PDB file of N, CA, C, O and CB in Angstrom:
ATOM      1  N   MET A   1     -15.430   6.079 -23.985  1.00  0.00           N
ATOM      2  CA  MET A   1     -16.091   4.876 -23.486  1.00  0.00           C
ATOM      3  C   MET A   1     -16.202   4.922 -21.971  1.00  0.00           C
ATOM      4  O   MET A   1     -15.296   5.396 -21.285  1.00  0.00           O
ATOM      5  CB  MET A   1     -15.331   3.616 -23.927  1.00  0.00           C
ATOM      6  N   SER A   2     -17.296   4.437 -21.468  1.00  0.00           N
ATOM      7  CA  SER A   2     -17.474   4.422 -20.023  1.00  0.00           C
ATOM      8  C   SER A   2     -16.975   3.100 -19.454  1.00  0.00           C
ATOM      9  O   SER A   2     -16.776   2.125 -20.180  1.00  0.00           O
ATOM     10  CB  SER A   2     -18.952   4.649 -19.651  1.00  0.00           C
ATOM     11  N   GLU A   3     -16.779   3.090 -18.153  1.00  0.00           N
ATOM     12  CA  GLU A   3     -16.303   1.884 -17.491  1.00  0.00           C
ATOM     13  C   GLU A   3     -17.464   1.011 -17.024  1.00  0.00           C
ATOM     14  O   GLU A   3     -17.255   0.046 -16.290  1.00  0.00           O
ATOM     15  CB  GLU A   3     -15.412   2.248 -16.309  1.00  0.00           C
ATOM     16  N   GLU A   4     -18.678   1.338 -17.439  1.00  0.00           N
ATOM     17  CA  GLU A   4     -19.850   0.574 -17.055  1.00  0.00           C
ATOM     18  C   GLU A   4     -19.880  -0.796 -17.713  1.00  0.00           C
ATOM     19  O   GLU A   4     -20.656  -1.656 -17.297  1.00  0.00           O
ATOM     20  CB  GLU A   4     -21.100   1.337 -17.404  1.00  0.00           C
ATOM     21  N   THR A   5     -19.061  -1.019 -18.724  1.00  0.00           N
ATOM     22  CA  THR A   5     -19.065  -2.296 -19.434  1.00  0.00           C
ATOM     23  C   THR A   5     -18.223  -3.356 -18.745  1.00  0.00           C
ATOM     24  O   THR A   5     -18.166  -4.494 -19.212  1.00  0.00           O
ATOM     25  CB  THR A   5     -18.572  -2.103 -20.839  1.00  0.00           C
ATOM     26  N   GLU A   6     -17.558  -3.002 -17.628  1.00  0.00           N
ATOM     27  CA  GLU A   6     -16.763  -3.982 -16.900  1.00  0.00           C
ATOM     28  C   GLU A   6     -17.676  -5.055 -16.318  1.00  0.00           C
ATOM     29  O   GLU A   6     -18.856  -4.815 -16.059  1.00  0.00           O
ATOM     30  CB  GLU A   6     -15.940  -3.300 -15.782  1.00  0.00           C
ATOM     31  N   SER A   7     -17.116  -6.230 -16.119  1.00  0.00           N
ATOM     32  CA  SER A   7     -17.911  -7.333 -15.568  1.00  0.00           C
ATOM     33  C   SER A   7     -18.221  -7.078 -14.096  1.00  0.00           C
ATOM     34  O   SER A   7     -17.595  -6.243 -13.442  1.00  0.00           O
ATOM     35  CB  SER A   7     -17.167  -8.681 -15.734  1.00  0.00           C
ATOM     36  N   ALA A   8     -19.194  -7.813 -13.603  1.00  0.00           N
ATOM     37  CA  ALA A   8     -19.614  -7.678 -12.217  1.00  0.00           C
ATOM     38  C   ALA A   8     -18.496  -8.147 -11.286  1.00  0.00           C
ATOM     39  O   ALA A   8     -17.695  -9.001 -11.665  1.00  0.00           O
ATOM     40  CB  ALA A   8     -20.909  -8.477 -11.959  1.00  0.00           C
ATOM     41  N   PRO A   9     -18.436  -7.602 -10.085  1.00  0.00           N
ATOM     42  CA  PRO A   9     -17.426  -8.047  -9.121  1.00  0.00           C
ATOM     43  C   PRO A   9     -17.551  -9.536  -8.832  1.00  0.00           C
ATOM     44  O   PRO A   9     -18.640 -10.105  -8.902  1.00  0.00           O
ATOM     45  CB  PRO A   9     -17.547  -7.254  -7.822  1.00  0.00           C
ATOM     46  N   ALA A  10     -16.438 -10.153  -8.511  1.00  0.00           N
ATOM     47  CA  ALA A  10     -16.414 -11.599  -8.263  1.00  0.00           C
ATOM     48  C   ALA A  10     -17.370 -12.007  -7.144  1.00  0.00           C
ATOM     49  O   ALA A  10     -17.902 -13.117  -7.164  1.00  0.00           O
ATOM     50  CB  ALA A  10     -14.999 -12.045  -7.917  1.00  0.00           C
ATOM     51  N   ALA A  11     -17.591 -11.133  -6.176  1.00  0.00           N
ATOM     52  CA  ALA A  11     -18.463 -11.462  -5.050  1.00  0.00           C
ATOM     53  C   ALA A  11     -19.903 -11.705  -5.490  1.00  0.00           C
ATOM     54  O   ALA A  11     -20.651 -12.393  -4.796  1.00  0.00           O
ATOM     55  CB  ALA A  11     -18.424 -10.350  -4.020  1.00  0.00           C
ATOM     56  N   GLU A  12     -20.303 -11.148  -6.635  1.00  0.00           N
ATOM     57  CA  GLU A  12     -21.670 -11.313  -7.096  1.00  0.00           C
ATOM     58  C   GLU A  12     -21.853 -12.578  -7.928  1.00  0.00           C
ATOM     59  O   GLU A  12     -22.986 -12.969  -8.207  1.00  0.00           O
ATOM     60  CB  GLU A  12     -22.088 -10.109  -7.899  1.00  0.00           C
ATOM     61  N   LYS A  13     -20.768 -13.219  -8.325  1.00  0.00           N
ATOM     62  CA  LYS A  13     -20.849 -14.412  -9.159  1.00  0.00           C
ATOM     63  C   LYS A  13     -20.982 -15.649  -8.275  1.00  0.00           C
ATOM     64  O   LYS A  13     -20.435 -15.673  -7.173  1.00  0.00           O
ATOM     65  CB  LYS A  13     -19.607 -14.528 -10.078  1.00  0.00           C
ATOM     66  N   PRO A  14     -21.696 -16.675  -8.735  1.00  0.00           N
ATOM     67  CA  PRO A  14     -21.786 -17.906  -7.951  1.00  0.00           C
ATOM     68  C   PRO A  14     -20.414 -18.558  -7.850  1.00  0.00           C
ATOM     69  O   PRO A  14     -19.556 -18.342  -8.706  1.00  0.00           O
ATOM     70  CB  PRO A  14     -22.803 -18.885  -8.580  1.00  0.00           C
ATOM     71  N   LEU A  15     -20.205 -19.357  -6.806  1.00  0.00           N
ATOM     72  CA  LEU A  15     -18.917 -20.000  -6.612  1.00  0.00           C
ATOM     73  C   LEU A  15     -18.593 -21.003  -7.711  1.00  0.00           C
ATOM     74  O   LEU A  15     -17.433 -21.143  -8.099  1.00  0.00           O
ATOM     75  CB  LEU A  15     -18.887 -20.684  -5.277  1.00  0.00           C
ATOM     76  N   PHE A  16     -19.601 -21.697  -8.212  1.00  0.00           N
ATOM     77  CA  PHE A  16     -19.358 -22.724  -9.218  1.00  0.00           C
ATOM     78  C   PHE A  16     -20.568 -22.829 -10.126  1.00  0.00           C
ATOM     79  O   PHE A  16     -21.704 -22.875  -9.653  1.00  0.00           O
ATOM     80  CB  PHE A  16     -19.047 -24.088  -8.560  1.00  0.00           C
ATOM     81  N   ASP A  17     -20.333 -22.868 -11.413  1.00  0.00           N
ATOM     82  CA  ASP A  17     -21.408 -22.987 -12.391  1.00  0.00           C
ATOM     83  C   ASP A  17     -21.747 -24.471 -12.567  1.00  0.00           C
ATOM     84  O   ASP A  17     -20.959 -25.219 -13.145  1.00  0.00           O
ATOM     85  CB  ASP A  17     -21.001 -22.336 -13.758  1.00  0.00           C
ATOM     86  N   ARG A  18     -22.884 -24.890 -12.084  1.00  0.00           N
ATOM     87  CA  ARG A  18     -23.280 -26.303 -12.160  1.00  0.00           C
ATOM     88  C   ARG A  18     -23.342 -26.816 -13.597  1.00  0.00           C
ATOM     89  O   ARG A  18     -23.148 -28.009 -13.831  1.00  0.00           O
ATOM     90  CB  ARG A  18     -24.632 -26.500 -11.495  1.00  0.00           C
ATOM     91  N   HIS A  19     -23.607 -25.941 -14.555  1.00  0.00           N
ATOM     92  CA  HIS A  19     -23.670 -26.373 -15.951  1.00  0.00           C
ATOM     93  C   HIS A  19     -22.295 -26.785 -16.468  1.00  0.00           C
ATOM     94  O   HIS A  19     -22.190 -27.593 -17.390  1.00  0.00           O
ATOM     95  CB  HIS A  19     -24.244 -25.258 -16.827  1.00  0.00           C
ATOM     96  N   MET A  20     -21.245 -26.229 -15.871  1.00  0.00           N
ATOM     97  CA  MET A  20     -19.889 -26.609 -16.253  1.00  0.00           C
ATOM     98  C   MET A  20     -19.618 -28.073 -15.887  1.00  0.00           C
ATOM     99  O   MET A  20     -18.814 -28.740 -16.537  1.00  0.00           O
ATOM    100  CB  MET A  20     -18.857 -25.684 -15.571  1.00  0.00           C
ATOM    101  N   LEU A  21     -20.283 -28.560 -14.859  1.00  0.00           N
ATOM    102  CA  LEU A  21     -20.089 -29.933 -14.409  1.00  0.00           C
ATOM    103  C   LEU A  21     -20.358 -30.939 -15.522  1.00  0.00           C
ATOM    104  O   LEU A  21     -19.707 -31.982 -15.584  1.00  0.00           O
ATOM    105  CB  LEU A  21     -20.988 -30.224 -13.221  1.00  0.00           C
ATOM    106  N   GLU A  22     -21.299 -30.642 -16.390  1.00  0.00           N
ATOM    107  CA  GLU A  22     -21.640 -31.553 -17.479  1.00  0.00           C
ATOM    108  C   GLU A  22     -20.464 -31.791 -18.415  1.00  0.00           C
ATOM    109  O   GLU A  22     -20.390 -32.838 -19.058  1.00  0.00           O
ATOM    110  CB  GLU A  22     -22.815 -31.009 -18.263  1.00  0.00           C
ATOM    111  N   ALA A  23     -19.546 -30.838 -18.501  1.00  0.00           N
ATOM    112  CA  ALA A  23     -18.404 -30.952 -19.406  1.00  0.00           C
ATOM    113  C   ALA A  23     -17.160 -31.523 -18.720  1.00  0.00           C
ATOM    114  O   ALA A  23     -16.180 -31.846 -19.392  1.00  0.00           O
ATOM    115  CB  ALA A  23     -18.081 -29.595 -19.994  1.00  0.00           C
ATOM    116  N   LEU A  24     -17.190 -31.649 -17.406  1.00  0.00           N
ATOM    117  CA  LEU A  24     -16.012 -32.101 -16.676  1.00  0.00           C
ATOM    118  C   LEU A  24     -16.089 -33.581 -16.331  1.00  0.00           C
ATOM    119  O   LEU A  24     -17.153 -34.101 -15.994  1.00  0.00           O
ATOM    120  CB  LEU A  24     -15.840 -31.289 -15.413  1.00  0.00           C
ATOM    121  N   VAL A  25     -14.943 -34.249 -16.419  1.00  0.00           N
ATOM    122  CA  VAL A  25     -14.836 -35.645 -16.000  1.00  0.00           C
ATOM    123  C   VAL A  25     -13.561 -35.795 -15.173  1.00  0.00           C
ATOM    124  O   VAL A  25     -12.687 -34.929 -15.204  1.00  0.00           O
ATOM    125  CB  VAL A  25     -14.828 -36.616 -17.237  1.00  0.00           C
ATOM    126  N   CYS A  26     -13.465 -36.882 -14.447  1.00  0.00           N
ATOM    127  CA  CYS A  26     -12.277 -37.170 -13.653  1.00  0.00           C
ATOM    128  C   CYS A  26     -11.081 -37.310 -14.590  1.00  0.00           C
ATOM    129  O   CYS A  26     -11.158 -38.044 -15.575  1.00  0.00           O
ATOM    130  CB  CYS A  26     -12.471 -38.460 -12.801  1.00  0.00           C
ATOM    131  N   PRO A  27      -9.986 -36.625 -14.305  1.00  0.00           N
ATOM    132  CA  PRO A  27      -8.819 -36.712 -15.174  1.00  0.00           C
ATOM    133  C   PRO A  27      -8.131 -38.078 -15.136  1.00  0.00           C
ATOM    134  O   PRO A  27      -7.350 -38.406 -16.029  1.00  0.00           O
ATOM    135  CB  PRO A  27      -7.834 -35.649 -14.795  1.00  0.00           C
ATOM    136  N   LEU A  28      -8.417 -38.865 -14.111  1.00  0.00           N
ATOM    137  CA  LEU A  28      -7.780 -40.181 -13.985  1.00  0.00           C
ATOM    138  C   LEU A  28      -8.617 -41.299 -14.578  1.00  0.00           C
ATOM    139  O   LEU A  28      -8.096 -42.164 -15.282  1.00  0.00           O
ATOM    140  CB  LEU A  28      -7.504 -40.483 -12.536  1.00  0.00           C
ATOM    141  N   THR A  29      -9.923 -41.282 -14.294  1.00  0.00           N
ATOM    142  CA  THR A  29     -10.797 -42.385 -14.708  1.00  0.00           C
ATOM    143  C   THR A  29     -11.757 -42.005 -15.829  1.00  0.00           C
ATOM    144  O   THR A  29     -12.368 -42.877 -16.446  1.00  0.00           O
ATOM    145  CB  THR A  29     -11.587 -42.879 -13.527  1.00  0.00           C
ATOM    146  N   HIS A  30     -11.891 -40.721 -16.093  1.00  0.00           N
ATOM    147  CA  HIS A  30     -12.843 -40.180 -17.078  1.00  0.00           C
ATOM    148  C   HIS A  30     -14.296 -40.426 -16.671  1.00  0.00           C
ATOM    149  O   HIS A  30     -15.198 -40.391 -17.507  1.00  0.00           O
ATOM    150  CB  HIS A  30     -12.586 -40.799 -18.451  1.00  0.00           C
ATOM    151  N   ALA A  31     -14.508 -40.672 -15.393  1.00  0.00           N
ATOM    152  CA  ALA A  31     -15.857 -40.879 -14.859  1.00  0.00           C
ATOM    153  C   ALA A  31     -16.531 -39.527 -14.606  1.00  0.00           C
ATOM    154  O   ALA A  31     -15.862 -38.501 -14.489  1.00  0.00           O
ATOM    155  CB  ALA A  31     -15.808 -41.718 -13.548  1.00  0.00           C
ATOM    156  N   VAL A  32     -17.839 -39.544 -14.527  1.00  0.00           N
ATOM    157  CA  VAL A  32     -18.624 -38.353 -14.211  1.00  0.00           C
ATOM    158  C   VAL A  32     -18.297 -37.922 -12.783  1.00  0.00           C
ATOM    159  O   VAL A  32     -18.122 -38.759 -11.897  1.00  0.00           O
ATOM    160  CB  VAL A  32     -20.159 -38.622 -14.379  1.00  0.00           C
ATOM    161  N   LEU A  33     -18.218 -36.614 -12.571  1.00  0.00           N
ATOM    162  CA  LEU A  33     -17.929 -36.065 -11.246  1.00  0.00           C
ATOM    163  C   LEU A  33     -19.218 -35.629 -10.560  1.00  0.00           C
ATOM    164  O   LEU A  33     -20.131 -35.113 -11.205  1.00  0.00           O
ATOM    165  CB  LEU A  33     -16.950 -34.878 -11.350  1.00  0.00           C
ATOM    166  N   LYS A  34     -19.285 -35.838  -9.260  1.00  0.00           N
ATOM    167  CA  LYS A  34     -20.436 -35.428  -8.454  1.00  0.00           C
ATOM    168  C   LYS A  34     -20.066 -34.136  -7.722  1.00  0.00           C
ATOM    169  O   LYS A  34     -18.999 -34.050  -7.114  1.00  0.00           O
ATOM    170  CB  LYS A  34     -20.856 -36.557  -7.437  1.00  0.00           C
ATOM    171  N   TYR A  35     -20.936 -33.141  -7.778  1.00  0.00           N
ATOM    172  CA  TYR A  35     -20.690 -31.840  -7.154  1.00  0.00           C
ATOM    173  C   TYR A  35     -21.164 -31.848  -5.713  1.00  0.00           C
ATOM    174  O   TYR A  35     -22.332 -32.126  -5.442  1.00  0.00           O
ATOM    175  CB  TYR A  35     -21.388 -30.718  -7.936  1.00  0.00           C
ATOM    176  N   ASP A  36     -20.261 -31.544  -4.785  1.00  0.00           N
ATOM    177  CA  ASP A  36     -20.600 -31.396  -3.376  1.00  0.00           C
ATOM    178  C   ASP A  36     -20.561 -29.899  -3.060  1.00  0.00           C
ATOM    179  O   ASP A  36     -19.493 -29.329  -2.839  1.00  0.00           O
ATOM    180  CB  ASP A  36     -19.612 -32.217  -2.448  1.00  0.00           C
ATOM    181  N   ALA A  37     -21.736 -29.274  -3.041  1.00  0.00           N
ATOM    182  CA  ALA A  37     -21.829 -27.823  -2.848  1.00  0.00           C
ATOM    183  C   ALA A  37     -21.355 -27.400  -1.463  1.00  0.00           C
ATOM    184  O   ALA A  37     -20.734 -26.346  -1.320  1.00  0.00           O
ATOM    185  CB  ALA A  37     -23.262 -27.357  -3.063  1.00  0.00           C
ATOM    186  N   GLU A  38     -21.634 -28.194  -0.454  1.00  0.00           N
ATOM    187  CA  GLU A  38     -21.266 -27.838   0.915  1.00  0.00           C
ATOM    188  C   GLU A  38     -19.746 -27.772   1.088  1.00  0.00           C
ATOM    189  O   GLU A  38     -19.224 -26.841   1.702  1.00  0.00           O
ATOM    190  CB  GLU A  38     -21.862 -28.846   1.901  1.00  0.00           C
ATOM    191  N   LYS A  39     -19.047 -28.760   0.547  1.00  0.00           N
ATOM    192  CA  LYS A  39     -17.584 -28.802   0.676  1.00  0.00           C
ATOM    193  C   LYS A  39     -16.859 -28.124  -0.479  1.00  0.00           C
ATOM    194  O   LYS A  39     -15.636 -27.981  -0.449  1.00  0.00           O
ATOM    195  CB  LYS A  39     -17.123 -30.233   0.779  1.00  0.00           C
ATOM    196  N   GLN A  40     -17.617 -27.699  -1.511  1.00  0.00           N
ATOM    197  CA  GLN A  40     -17.033 -27.102  -2.707  1.00  0.00           C
ATOM    198  C   GLN A  40     -15.967 -28.026  -3.298  1.00  0.00           C
ATOM    199  O   GLN A  40     -14.802 -27.659  -3.454  1.00  0.00           O
ATOM    200  CB  GLN A  40     -16.426 -25.720  -2.380  1.00  0.00           C
ATOM    201  N   GLU A  41     -16.423 -29.257  -3.623  1.00  0.00           N
ATOM    202  CA  GLU A  41     -15.557 -30.269  -4.202  1.00  0.00           C
ATOM    203  C   GLU A  41     -16.283 -31.005  -5.323  1.00  0.00           C
ATOM    204  O   GLU A  41     -17.512 -31.053  -5.368  1.00  0.00           O
ATOM    205  CB  GLU A  41     -15.083 -31.255  -3.125  1.00  0.00           C
ATOM    206  N   LEU A  42     -15.492 -31.574  -6.219  1.00  0.00           N
ATOM    207  CA  LEU A  42     -16.003 -32.481  -7.237  1.00  0.00           C
ATOM    208  C   LEU A  42     -15.493 -33.867  -6.874  1.00  0.00           C
ATOM    209  O   LEU A  42     -14.290 -34.079  -6.725  1.00  0.00           O
ATOM    210  CB  LEU A  42     -15.555 -32.053  -8.693  1.00  0.00           C
ATOM    211  N   ILE A  43     -16.418 -34.803  -6.735  1.00  0.00           N
ATOM    212  CA  ILE A  43     -16.099 -36.136  -6.252  1.00  0.00           C
ATOM    213  C   ILE A  43     -16.024 -37.127  -7.410  1.00  0.00           C
ATOM    214  O   ILE A  43     -16.921 -37.200  -8.249  1.00  0.00           O
ATOM    215  CB  ILE A  43     -17.137 -36.594  -5.227  1.00  0.00           C
ATOM    216  N   SER A  44     -14.931 -37.885  -7.432  1.00  0.00           N
ATOM    217  CA  SER A  44     -14.789 -39.001  -8.365  1.00  0.00           C
ATOM    218  C   SER A  44     -14.853 -40.275  -7.544  1.00  0.00           C
ATOM    219  O   SER A  44     -13.886 -40.634  -6.872  1.00  0.00           O
ATOM    220  CB  SER A  44     -13.447 -38.913  -9.191  1.00  0.00           C
ATOM    221  N   GLN A  45     -15.994 -40.963  -7.595  1.00  0.00           N
ATOM    222  CA  GLN A  45     -16.152 -42.203  -6.828  1.00  0.00           C
ATOM    223  C   GLN A  45     -15.168 -43.287  -7.275  1.00  0.00           C
ATOM    224  O   GLN A  45     -14.551 -43.926  -6.422  1.00  0.00           O
ATOM    225  CB  GLN A  45     -17.581 -42.719  -6.963  1.00  0.00           C
ATOM    226  N   PRO A  46     -14.998 -43.519  -8.589  1.00  0.00           N
ATOM    227  CA  PRO A  46     -14.068 -44.578  -9.012  1.00  0.00           C
ATOM    228  C   PRO A  46     -12.623 -44.330  -8.570  1.00  0.00           C
ATOM    229  O   PRO A  46     -11.916 -45.277  -8.226  1.00  0.00           O
ATOM    230  CB  PRO A  46     -14.109 -44.719 -10.518  1.00  0.00           C
ATOM    231  N   ALA A  47     -12.183 -43.086  -8.575  1.00  0.00           N
ATOM    232  CA  ALA A  47     -10.811 -42.757  -8.184  1.00  0.00           C
ATOM    233  C   ALA A  47     -10.683 -42.550  -6.670  1.00  0.00           C
ATOM    234  O   ALA A  47      -9.575 -42.486  -6.137  1.00  0.00           O
ATOM    235  CB  ALA A  47     -10.343 -41.501  -8.920  1.00  0.00           C
ATOM    236  N   LYS A  48     -11.826 -42.447  -5.985  1.00  0.00           N
ATOM    237  CA  LYS A  48     -11.871 -42.160  -4.543  1.00  0.00           C
ATOM    238  C   LYS A  48     -11.116 -40.873  -4.215  1.00  0.00           C
ATOM    239  O   LYS A  48     -10.308 -40.815  -3.288  1.00  0.00           O
ATOM    240  CB  LYS A  48     -11.277 -43.337  -3.740  1.00  0.00           C
ATOM    241  N   LEU A  49     -11.415 -39.830  -5.022  1.00  0.00           N
ATOM    242  CA  LEU A  49     -10.785 -38.529  -4.845  1.00  0.00           C
ATOM    243  C   LEU A  49     -11.837 -37.424  -4.838  1.00  0.00           C
ATOM    244  O   LEU A  49     -12.871 -37.520  -5.499  1.00  0.00           O
ATOM    245  CB  LEU A  49      -9.749 -38.275  -5.951  1.00  0.00           C
ATOM    246  N   ALA A  50     -11.545 -36.372  -4.073  1.00  0.00           N
ATOM    247  CA  ALA A  50     -12.379 -35.172  -4.044  1.00  0.00           C
ATOM    248  C   ALA A  50     -11.506 -34.013  -4.512  1.00  0.00           C
ATOM    249  O   ALA A  50     -10.538 -33.645  -3.846  1.00  0.00           O
ATOM    250  CB  ALA A  50     -12.978 -34.904  -2.600  1.00  0.00           C
ATOM    251  N   PHE A  51     -11.856 -33.443  -5.662  1.00  0.00           N
ATOM    252  CA  PHE A  51     -11.105 -32.335  -6.230  1.00  0.00           C
ATOM    253  C   PHE A  51     -11.678 -31.018  -5.715  1.00  0.00           C
ATOM    254  O   PHE A  51     -12.888 -30.807  -5.789  1.00  0.00           O
ATOM    255  CB  PHE A  51     -11.137 -32.383  -7.776  1.00  0.00           C
ATOM    256  N   PRO A  52     -10.834 -30.128  -5.197  1.00  0.00           N
ATOM    257  CA  PRO A  52     -11.342 -28.861  -4.645  1.00  0.00           C
ATOM    258  C   PRO A  52     -11.783 -27.889  -5.730  1.00  0.00           C
ATOM    259  O   PRO A  52     -11.327 -27.943  -6.872  1.00  0.00           O
ATOM    260  CB  PRO A  52     -10.278 -28.205  -3.782  1.00  0.00           C
ATOM    261  N   ILE A  53     -12.689 -26.997  -5.330  1.00  0.00           N
ATOM    262  CA  ILE A  53     -13.100 -25.876  -6.181  1.00  0.00           C
ATOM    263  C   ILE A  53     -12.669 -24.627  -5.425  1.00  0.00           C
ATOM    264  O   ILE A  53     -13.147 -24.366  -4.321  1.00  0.00           O
ATOM    265  CB  ILE A  53     -14.680 -25.883  -6.491  1.00  0.00           C
ATOM    266  N   ARG A  54     -11.772 -23.863  -6.019  1.00  0.00           N
ATOM    267  CA  ARG A  54     -11.242 -22.659  -5.360  1.00  0.00           C
ATOM    268  C   ARG A  54     -11.564 -21.439  -6.205  1.00  0.00           C
ATOM    269  O   ARG A  54     -11.178 -21.352  -7.370  1.00  0.00           O
ATOM    270  CB  ARG A  54      -9.705 -22.771  -5.133  1.00  0.00           C
ATOM    271  N   GLY A  55     -12.273 -20.507  -5.604  1.00  0.00           N
ATOM    272  CA  GLY A  55     -12.643 -19.292  -6.327  1.00  0.00           C
ATOM    273  C   GLY A  55     -13.486 -19.578  -7.553  1.00  0.00           C
ATOM    274  O   GLY A  55     -13.437 -18.838  -8.535  1.00  0.00           O
ATOM    275  N   GLY A  56     -14.269 -20.663  -7.495  1.00  0.00           N
ATOM    276  CA  GLY A  56     -15.132 -21.033  -8.606  1.00  0.00           C
ATOM    277  C   GLY A  56     -14.434 -21.835  -9.687  1.00  0.00           C
ATOM    278  O   GLY A  56     -15.039 -22.151 -10.711  1.00  0.00           O
ATOM    279  N   ILE A  57     -13.150 -22.174  -9.472  1.00  0.00           N
ATOM    280  CA  ILE A  57     -12.382 -22.916 -10.471  1.00  0.00           C
ATOM    281  C   ILE A  57     -12.079 -24.315  -9.943  1.00  0.00           C
ATOM    282  O   ILE A  57     -11.439 -24.456  -8.901  1.00  0.00           O
ATOM    283  CB  ILE A  57     -11.067 -22.168 -10.830  1.00  0.00           C
ATOM    284  N   PRO A  58     -12.536 -25.362 -10.658  1.00  0.00           N
ATOM    285  CA  PRO A  58     -12.212 -26.727 -10.246  1.00  0.00           C
ATOM    286  C   PRO A  58     -10.718 -26.997 -10.451  1.00  0.00           C
ATOM    287  O   PRO A  58     -10.166 -26.709 -11.513  1.00  0.00           O
ATOM    288  CB  PRO A  58     -13.065 -27.754 -11.040  1.00  0.00           C
ATOM    289  N   ILE A  59     -10.081 -27.546  -9.436  1.00  0.00           N
ATOM    290  CA  ILE A  59      -8.664 -27.895  -9.508  1.00  0.00           C
ATOM    291  C   ILE A  59      -8.591 -29.408  -9.718  1.00  0.00           C
ATOM    292  O   ILE A  59      -8.648 -30.182  -8.762  1.00  0.00           O
ATOM    293  CB  ILE A  59      -7.878 -27.445  -8.201  1.00  0.00           C
ATOM    294  N   LEU A  60      -8.464 -29.813 -10.969  1.00  0.00           N
ATOM    295  CA  LEU A  60      -8.522 -31.239 -11.314  1.00  0.00           C
ATOM    296  C   LEU A  60      -7.124 -31.841 -11.410  1.00  0.00           C
ATOM    297  O   LEU A  60      -6.768 -32.467 -12.409  1.00  0.00           O
ATOM    298  CB  LEU A  60      -9.270 -31.439 -12.642  1.00  0.00           C
ATOM    299  N   LEU A  61      -6.347 -31.641 -10.363  1.00  0.00           N
ATOM    300  CA  LEU A  61      -5.001 -32.194 -10.271  1.00  0.00           C
ATOM    301  C   LEU A  61      -4.971 -33.238  -9.158  1.00  0.00           C
ATOM    302  O   LEU A  61      -5.449 -32.986  -8.052  1.00  0.00           O
ATOM    303  CB  LEU A  61      -3.952 -31.073 -10.012  1.00  0.00           C
ATOM    304  N   GLU A  62      -4.412 -34.400  -9.449  1.00  0.00           N
ATOM    305  CA  GLU A  62      -4.369 -35.480  -8.456  1.00  0.00           C
ATOM    306  C   GLU A  62      -3.646 -35.035  -7.181  1.00  0.00           C
ATOM    307  O   GLU A  62      -4.055 -35.396  -6.078  1.00  0.00           O
ATOM    308  CB  GLU A  62      -3.676 -36.722  -9.047  1.00  0.00           C
ATOM    309  N   ASP A  63      -2.587 -34.261  -7.328  1.00  0.00           N
ATOM    310  CA  ASP A  63      -1.813 -33.799  -6.164  1.00  0.00           C
ATOM    311  C   ASP A  63      -2.605 -32.857  -5.257  1.00  0.00           C
ATOM    312  O   ASP A  63      -2.296 -32.727  -4.073  1.00  0.00           O
ATOM    313  CB  ASP A  63      -0.549 -33.101  -6.630  1.00  0.00           C
ATOM    314  N   GLU A  64      -3.623 -32.202  -5.812  1.00  0.00           N
ATOM    315  CA  GLU A  64      -4.446 -31.266  -5.032  1.00  0.00           C
ATOM    316  C   GLU A  64      -5.690 -31.933  -4.459  1.00  0.00           C
ATOM    317  O   GLU A  64      -6.367 -31.352  -3.611  1.00  0.00           O
ATOM    318  CB  GLU A  64      -4.856 -30.082  -5.897  1.00  0.00           C
ATOM    319  N   ALA A  65      -5.995 -33.131  -4.907  1.00  0.00           N
ATOM    320  CA  ALA A  65      -7.220 -33.825  -4.497  1.00  0.00           C
ATOM    321  C   ALA A  65      -7.078 -34.435  -3.112  1.00  0.00           C
ATOM    322  O   ALA A  65      -5.982 -34.762  -2.658  1.00  0.00           O
ATOM    323  CB  ALA A  65      -7.579 -34.912  -5.505  1.00  0.00           C
ATOM    324  N   ARG A  66      -8.225 -34.577  -2.458  1.00  0.00           N
ATOM    325  CA  ARG A  66      -8.318 -35.206  -1.146  1.00  0.00           C
ATOM    326  C   ARG A  66      -8.782 -36.644  -1.349  1.00  0.00           C
ATOM    327  O   ARG A  66      -9.746 -36.892  -2.074  1.00  0.00           O
ATOM    328  CB  ARG A  66      -9.294 -34.419  -0.197  1.00  0.00           C
ATOM    329  N   ARG A  67      -8.102 -37.589  -0.711  1.00  0.00           N
ATOM    330  CA  ARG A  67      -8.515 -39.003  -0.786  1.00  0.00           C
ATOM    331  C   ARG A  67      -9.775 -39.204   0.054  1.00  0.00           C
ATOM    332  O   ARG A  67      -9.902 -38.663   1.153  1.00  0.00           O
ATOM    333  CB  ARG A  67      -7.368 -39.955  -0.292  1.00  0.00           C
ATOM    334  N   ILE A  68     -10.697 -39.989  -0.483  1.00  0.00           N
ATOM    335  CA  ILE A  68     -11.935 -40.287   0.259  1.00  0.00           C
ATOM    336  C   ILE A  68     -12.052 -41.790   0.443  1.00  0.00           C
ATOM    337  O   ILE A  68     -11.565 -42.566  -0.378  1.00  0.00           O
ATOM    338  CB  ILE A  68     -13.193 -39.727  -0.482  1.00  0.00           C
ATOM    339  N   ASP A  69     -12.696 -42.188   1.516  1.00  0.00           N
ATOM    340  CA  ASP A  69     -12.888 -43.608   1.824  1.00  0.00           C
ATOM    341  C   ASP A  69     -14.374 -43.948   1.799  1.00  0.00           C
ATOM    342  O   ASP A  69     -14.947 -44.323   2.822  1.00  0.00           O
ATOM    343  CB  ASP A  69     -12.275 -43.962   3.203  1.00  0.00           C
ATOM    344  N   GLU A  70     -14.987 -43.819   0.643  1.00  0.00           N
ATOM    345  CA  GLU A  70     -16.434 -44.105   0.526  1.00  0.00           C
ATOM    346  C   GLU A  70     -16.661 -45.344  -0.268  1.00  0.00           C
ATOM    347  O   GLU A  70     -17.807 -45.744  -0.474  1.00  0.00           O
ATOM    348  CB  GLU A  70     -17.180 -42.944  -0.118  1.00  0.00           C
TER     349      GLU A  70
END
């Protein structure tokens, strides 16, 4: 078997799959999350939290979220 079947390097993959957003909700309020591409965060307006996206993986933990005043 050749090694050509390996997946593409991580650098070639997008940072976040927008289609995944449809399946994700805020873990605290169960509200829809808004994707902020510039900051690489998922925003929960009802919870006033911004969850980080690191390496293309949303970190939906309250302790890791940034409080927002919007």
